[in-house]
C-alpha positions in Angstrom: -110.1 -111.8 -27.4 -108.0 -111.2 -30.5 -104.6 -109.7 -30.1 -103.6 -107.2 -31.4 -106.7 -105.3 -30.4 -108.6 -103.1 -32.9 -107.3 -100.0 -31.0 -103.7 -101.2 -31.5 -104.3 -101.9 -35.2 -105.8 -98.5 -35.7 -102.9 -96.8 -33.9 -100.4 -98.6 -36.0 -102.1 -98.1 -39.3 -102.7 -94.4 -38.6 -99.0 -94.0 -37.7 -97.8 -95.7 -40.9 -100.5 -95.0 -43.4 -101.3 -92.2 -45.8 -104.9 -92.0 -44.8 -106.4 -92.0 -41.3 -108.8 -94.7 -40.2 -111.5 -93.4 -37.9 -113.8 -96.4 -37.7 -113.2 -99.8 -36.1 -115.9 -101.1 -38.4 -113.4 -100.7 -41.3 -111.0 -103.1 -39.6 -113.8 -105.6 -38.8 -115.0 -105.6 -42.4 -111.5 -106.0 -43.8 -110.7 -108.8 -41.5 -113.9 -110.6 -42.2 -113.4 -110.3 -46.0 -109.9 -111.6 -45.8 -110.9 -114.5 -43.5 -113.6 -115.4 -46.0 -110.9 -115.2 -48.8 -108.6 -117.5 -46.8 -111.4 -120.1 -46.5 -112.2 -119.8 -50.2 -108.5 -120.4 -51.2 -108.4 -123.5 -49.1 -111.7 -124.8 -50.5 -110.5 -124.0 -54.0 -107.3 -126.0 -53.3 -109.3 -129.0 -52.0 -111.5 -129.0 -55.1 -108.5 -128.6 -57.5 -106.7 -131.5 -55.7 -109.8 -133.7 -56.0 -110.2 -132.8 -59.7 -106.5 -133.4 -60.3 -106.8 -136.9 -58.8 -109.6 -137.7 -61.3 -108.3 -136.1 -64.4 -104.5 -135.7 -63.8 -104.7 -132.1 -64.8 -103.9 -129.2 -62.5 -106.6 -126.5 -62.4 -105.0 -124.0 -60.0 -102.1 -121.7 -60.8 -98.8 -122.5 -59.1 -98.9 -119.2 -57.2 -102.3 -119.9 -55.9 -101.3 -123.4 -54.8 -98.3 -122.0 -53.0 -100.6 -119.5 -51.2 -103.0 -122.3 -50.3 -100.2 -124.5 -48.9 -98.9 -121.6 -46.8 -102.4 -120.9 -45.5 -102.9 -124.6 -44.7 -99.8 -124.5 -42.5 -101.0 -121.4 -40.7 -104.5 -123.0 -40.2 -102.9 -125.7 -38.1 -102.3 -123.2 -35.3 -104.7 -120.3 -36.0 -108.2 -119.6 -37.2 -108.8 -117.7 -40.4 -109.9 -114.5 -38.6 -106.7 -114.5 -36.5 -104.6 -114.9 -39.6 -106.5 -112.0 -41.2 -106.0 -109.7 -38.2 -102.3 -110.5 -38.1 -102.0 -109.7 -41.8 -103.7 -106.3 -41.3 -101.5 -105.5 -38.3 -98.3 -106.6 -40.1 -99.2 -104.3 -43.1 -99.7 -107.2 -45.6 -103.1 -105.7 -46.4 -103.6 -102.0 -47.2 -106.8 -100.4 -46.0 -108.4 -97.1 -46.5 -111.9 -95.9 -45.6 -114.4 -95.0 -48.2 -115.9 -91.5 -47.8 -118.7 -90.9 -50.4 -118.7 -87.5 -52.0 -121.0 -85.0 -50.4 -123.7 -83.9 -52.8 -124.7 -80.2 -52.6 -128.3 -79.5 -52.3 -130.0 -77.1 -54.6 -131.5 -74.0 -53.0 
């Protein structure tokens, strides 16, 4: 089981945030999207490194390369979803629920 739990994350975010989270689903979706983003950054770095070996030109920005190398270090001890959950809990990611506007019915 992941620690911190979704309940702990919701309590912390609601205590600190401007808007209240009422759905665990929001946390699950945010964590899944960030985990996918982490994987994409690592894959992008691998492709850029392979391309740089062939052509000698760097295709990734230095900031993105730094992020990728930091993530590579974290991935030695954690899975992408664990990194994402930790980032949410530590406040590195901001979340807010989307509430669509309510349409009034014509009578």
